VOPAGU-2260 file (C-alpha; in pm, 1 decimal, decimal comma):
REM VOPAGU-2260
SITE   aa  ch    i         X         Y         Z
SITE  UNK   A    0    5110,3   -5185,3   -1175,3
SITE  UNK   A    1    5309,9   -5441,1    -973,5
SITE  UNK   A    2    5681,3   -5475,9   -1053,8
SITE  UNK   A    3    5749,7   -5698,1   -1350,3
SITE  UNK   A    4    5936,6   -6024,2   -1297,2
SITE  UNK   A    5    6289,2   -6047,6   -1435,3
SITE  UNK   A    6    6321,1   -6108,3   -1807,7
SITE  UNK   A    7    6305,7   -6483,2   -1872,6
SITE  UNK   A    8    6633,6   -6630,1   -1988,8
SITE  UNK   A    9    6666,9   -6736,2   -2347,4
SITE  UNK   A   10    6645,0   -7113,6   -2380,5
SITE  UNK   A   11    6997,4   -7146,5   -2520,5
SITE  UNK   A   12    7353,6   -7071,4   -2425,1
SITE  UNK   A   13    7609,6   -6869,0   -2616,3
SITE  UNK   A   14    7705,5   -7165,8   -2833,9
SITE  UNK   A   15    7588,2   -7228,3   -3188,8
SITE  UNK   A   16    7269,4   -7060,0   -3311,1
SITE  UNK   A   17    6967,2   -7188,3   -3123,1
SITE  UNK   A   18    6673,8   -7354,0   -3287,2
SITE  UNK   A   19    6369,6   -7128,3   -3309,6
SITE  UNK   A   20    6144,1   -7122,7   -3005,8
SITE  UNK   A   21    5841,0   -7347,5   -3039,1
SITE  UNK   A   22    5497,7   -7195,1   -2993,9
SITE  UNK   A   23    5476,2   -7368,4   -2654,8
SITE  UNK   A   24    5805,7   -7202,9   -2553,4
SITE  UNK   A   25    5687,0   -6863,7   -2680,0
SITE  UNK   A   26    5365,4   -6904,8   -2481,2
SITE  UNK   A   27    5557,5   -7003,0   -2166,1
SITE  UNK   A   28    5792,5   -6706,7   -2211,8
SITE  UNK   A   29    5501,7   -6463,4   -2257,2
SITE  UNK   A   30    5316,7   -6604,0   -1957,0
SITE  UNK   A   31    5629,2   -6576,8   -1739,7
SITE  UNK   A   32    5704,1   -6225,1   -1862,9
SITE  UNK   A   33    5350,4   -6105,7   -1783,9
SITE  UNK   A   34    5314,4   -6303,3   -1457,8
SITE  UNK   A   35    5130,6   -6097,3   -1199,2
SITE  UNK   A   36    5008,9   -5844,4   -1457,2
SITE  UNK   A   37    4635,8   -5785,2   -1496,4
SITE  UNK   A   38    4423,0   -5617,5   -1760,4
SITE  UNK   A   39    4198,9   -5314,8   -1703,4
SITE  UNK   A   40    3926,3   -5542,7   -1568,1
SITE  UNK   A   41    4162,1   -5708,5   -1320,4
SITE  UNK   A   42    4190,3   -6037,5   -1510,2
SITE  UNK   A   43    4526,2   -6213,7   -1551,5
SITE  UNK   A   44    4695,9   -6057,7   -1853,8
SITE  UNK   A   45    4783,6   -6399,6   -1995,1
SITE  UNK   A   46    4411,9   -6447,3   -2071,8
SITE  UNK   A   47    4433,6   -6158,0   -2318,3
SITE  UNK   A   48    4747,6   -6300,4   -2479,1
SITE  UNK   A   49    4581,7   -6642,2   -2516,8
SITE  UNK   A   50    4271,8   -6483,9   -2671,5
SITE  UNK   A   51    4478,1   -6283,6   -2921,5
SITE  UNK   A   52    4686,2   -6590,7   -3016,6
SITE  UNK   A   53    4365,8   -6791,9   -3062,9
SITE  UNK   A   54    4211,7   -6507,9   -3265,3
SITE  UNK   A   55    4513,8   -6507,8   -3496,0
SITE  UNK   A   56    4485,5   -6885,3   -3539,0
SITE  UNK   A   57    4110,6   -6861,0   -3616,9
SITE  UNK   A   58    4182,1   -6592,0   -3877,3
SITE  UNK   A   59    4423,5   -6822,6   -4058,2
SITE  UNK   A   60    4742,9   -6678,5   -3914,9
SITE  UNK   A   61    5062,6   -6878,8   -3932,8
SITE  UNK   A   62    5299,3   -6985,0   -3653,9
SITE  UNK   A   63    5504,9   -6664,4   -3682,2
SITE  UNK   A   64    5193,1   -6451,1   -3637,0
SITE  UNK   A   65    5071,6   -6667,0   -3346,3
SITE  UNK   A   66    5412,5   -6627,4   -3179,2
SITE  UNK   A   67    5389,0   -6250,6   -3230,8
SITE  UNK   A   68    5038,8   -6255,4   -3079,5
SITE  UNK   A   69    5175,1   -6412,4   -2761,0
SITE  UNK   A   70    5447,3   -6145,1   -2746,7
SITE  UNK   A   71    5256,6   -5848,1   -2891,3
SITE  UNK   A   72    5251,8   -5641,5   -2570,7
SITE  UNK   A   73    5573,4   -5768,4   -2410,6
SITE  UNK   A   74    5807,6   -5486,1   -2512,9
SITE  UNK   A   75    5543,0   -5213,1   -2482,5
SITE  UNK   A   76    5458,1   -5325,6   -2127,5
SITE  UNK   A   77    5827,7   -5360,4   -2034,4
SITE  UNK   A   78    5769,0   -5730,1   -1966,8
SITE  UNK   A   79    6056,0   -5808,2   -2207,6
SITE  UNK   A   80    6320,0   -5575,6   -2344,4
SITE  UNK   A   81    6393,5   -5490,7   -2705,3
SITE  UNK   A   82    6734,5   -5645,3   -2640,2
SITE  UNK   A   83    6572,5   -5972,2   -2537,2
SITE  UNK   A   84    6359,1   -5965,1   -2851,0
SITE  UNK   A   85    6659,9   -5891,0   -3073,1
SITE  UNK   A   86    6849,5   -6190,8   -2932,9
SITE  UNK   A   87    6555,8   -6431,7   -2904,5
SITE  UNK   A   88    6554,8   -6731,3   -3136,8
SITE  UNK   A   89    6249,5   -6610,3   -3328,0
SITE  UNK   A   90    6201,1   -6543,5   -3696,4
SITE  UNK   A   91    6276,5   -6194,8   -3826,2
SITE  UNK   A   92    5909,6   -6168,7   -3928,5
SITE  UNK   A   93    5785,9   -6245,9   -3575,3
SITE  UNK   A   94    6023,1   -5986,3   -3430,5
SITE  UNK   A   95    5913,3   -5730,1   -3690,2
SITE  UNK   A   96    5545,5   -5788,7   -3606,4
SITE  UNK   A   97    5609,3   -5750,3   -3232,8
SITE  UNK   A   98    5799,4   -5426,9   -3291,5
SITE  UNK   A   99    5529,2   -5296,8   -3526,5
SITE  UNK   A  100    5266,0   -5358,0   -3257,6
SITE  UNK   A  101    5475,1   -5189,3   -2987,8
SITE  UNK   A  102    5332,9   -4841,0   -2928,0
SITE  UNK   A  103    5588,9   -4568,3   -2872,5
SITE  UNK   A  104    5549,2   -4291,9   -2615,7
SITE  UNK   A  105    5378,9   -3989,6   -2768,6
SITE  UNK   A  106    5326,6   -4163,8   -3101,7
SITE  UNK   A  107    5019,5   -4048,5   -3295,5
SITE  UNK   A  108    4771,7   -4327,2   -3377,3
SITE  UNK   A  109    4820,0   -4257,0   -3748,9
SITE  UNK   A  110    5193,2   -4335,2   -3727,9
SITE  UNK   A  111    5124,1   -4649,9   -3524,4
SITE  UNK   A  112    4867,1   -4771,7   -3777,4
SITE  UNK   A  113    5098,1   -4690,7   -4070,9
SITE  UNK   A  114    5376,6   -4901,0   -3916,1
SITE  UNK   A  115    5136,7   -5192,2   -3866,7
SITE  UNK   A  116    5015,0   -5168,5   -4226,3
SITE  UNK   A  117    5373,9   -5153,9   -4354,5
SITE  UNK   A  118    5475,1   -5470,7   -4168,2
SITE  UNK   A  119    5376,4   -5798,8   -4336,0
SITE  UNK   A  120    5154,9   -6004,0   -4105,3
SITE  UNK   A  121    5104,5   -5735,9   -3841,2
SITE  UNK   A  122    4754,6   -5624,2   -3938,1
SITE  UNK   A  123    4605,8   -5967,1   -3873,7
SITE  UNK   A  124    4761,7   -5978,3   -3525,1
SITE  UNK   A  125    4633,9   -5627,3   -3448,5
SITE  UNK   A  126    4286,3   -5724,9   -3572,0
SITE  UNK   A  127    4281,5   -6013,3   -3323,8
SITE  UNK   A  128    4406,4   -5780,3   -3049,4
SITE  UNK   A  129    4139,0   -5520,1   -3126,1
SITE  UNK   A  130    3868,0   -5785,7   -3144,6
SITE  UNK   A  131    3951,6   -5908,9   -2795,0
SITE  UNK   A  132    4000,4   -5559,0   -2654,8
SITE  UNK   A  133    3662,1   -5449,5   -2794,3
SITE  UNK   A  134    3476,6   -5762,5   -2678,9
SITE  UNK   A  135    3152,9   -5630,9   -2525,5
SITE  UNK   A  136    3180,5   -5880,3   -2238,1
SITE  UNK   A  137    3525,8   -5744,3   -2148,3
SITE  UNK   A  138    3419,1   -5383,1   -2183,6
SITE  UNK   A  139    3100,6   -5436,7   -1978,9
SITE  UNK   A  140    3294,5   -5473,8   -1653,0
SITE  UNK   A  141    3461,2   -5132,9   -1693,4
SITE  UNK   A  142    3315,9   -4803,3   -1574,2
SITE  UNK   A  143    3115,3   -4610,7   -1832,1
SITE  UNK   A  144    3375,1   -4342,8   -1903,7
SITE  UNK   A  145    3653,4   -4598,6   -1956,5
SITE  UNK   A  146    3426,6   -4816,5   -2172,6
SITE  UNK   A  147    3335,3   -4517,2   -2392,0
SITE  UNK   A  148    3697,2   -4398,5   -2421,7
SITE  UNK   A  149    3824,7   -4744,4   -2516,8
SITE  UNK   A  150    3539,2   -4811,7   -2760,1
SITE  UNK   A  151    3620,5   -4486,1   -2940,1
SITE  UNK   A  152    3993,2   -4565,2   -2937,9
SITE  UNK   A  153    3940,2   -4913,2   -3084,5
SITE  UNK   A  154    3692,6   -4785,6   -3344,3
SITE  UNK   A  155    3942,8   -4522,2   -3456,1
SITE  UNK   A  156    4225,3   -4775,4   -3483,8
SITE  UNK   A  157    4005,1   -5011,4   -3689,2
SITE  UNK   A  158    3932,8   -4721,0   -3924,1
SITE  UNK   A  159    4301,8   -4630,2   -3953,6
SITE  UNK   A  160    4380,0   -4992,3   -4037,4
SITE  UNK   A  161    4103,0   -5002,7   -4299,1
SITE  UNK   A  162    3919,4   -5252,4   -4085,0
SITE  UNK   A  163    3567,0   -5287,3   -3956,5
SITE  UNK   A  164    3398,6   -5546,1   -3739,2
SITE  UNK   A  165    3350,0   -5748,2   -4057,4
SITE  UNK   A  166    3721,7   -5791,0   -4114,2
SITE  UNK   A  167    3764,0   -5914,1   -3757,3
SITE  UNK   A  168    3531,7   -6209,9   -3801,0
SITE  UNK   A  169    3691,5   -6547,1   -3750,1
SITE  UNK   A  170    3820,0   -6672,7   -4079,9
SITE  UNK   A  171    3881,1   -6326,0   -4223,4
SITE  UNK   A  172    4236,5   -6307,9   -4346,0
SITE  UNK   A  173    4462,8   -6011,4   -4393,4
SITE  UNK   A  174    4837,3   -5973,6   -4413,0
């Protein structure tokens, strides 16, 4: 993986509390943080973030969940630090969702799923993430072994979250 660009600065100084980032600012921050990163198929990583954010919107997610969708892989991929997230002018709920979706080294899938289920709003964001990750068109460009491994991984996570393809359909809502 190519070196990550420096962490984007927060759009405020050390003065009074900043206004919350707008969704456009969150998107720009996520795009900058993941600049140069590609997915397993070699596509710009920002395409995945956009698809997850759009999937959250289609499922009835609110602005906090859409913001979390844009940032859902930022800490896990070391594109942004936990320190950046802690200081960012984002709602506590958005930060909690991002942290819930951040996989930890060596963490069993059951613990990861339990954290998502225990965090209000996180399941819907993960559903959108899984839906895009498991998109047959995306998986089709991968080699057979990788496609099989990822399909099994995503199927298992859907089961742990109490989700099936049906709950991923646009318009399905979960908290």
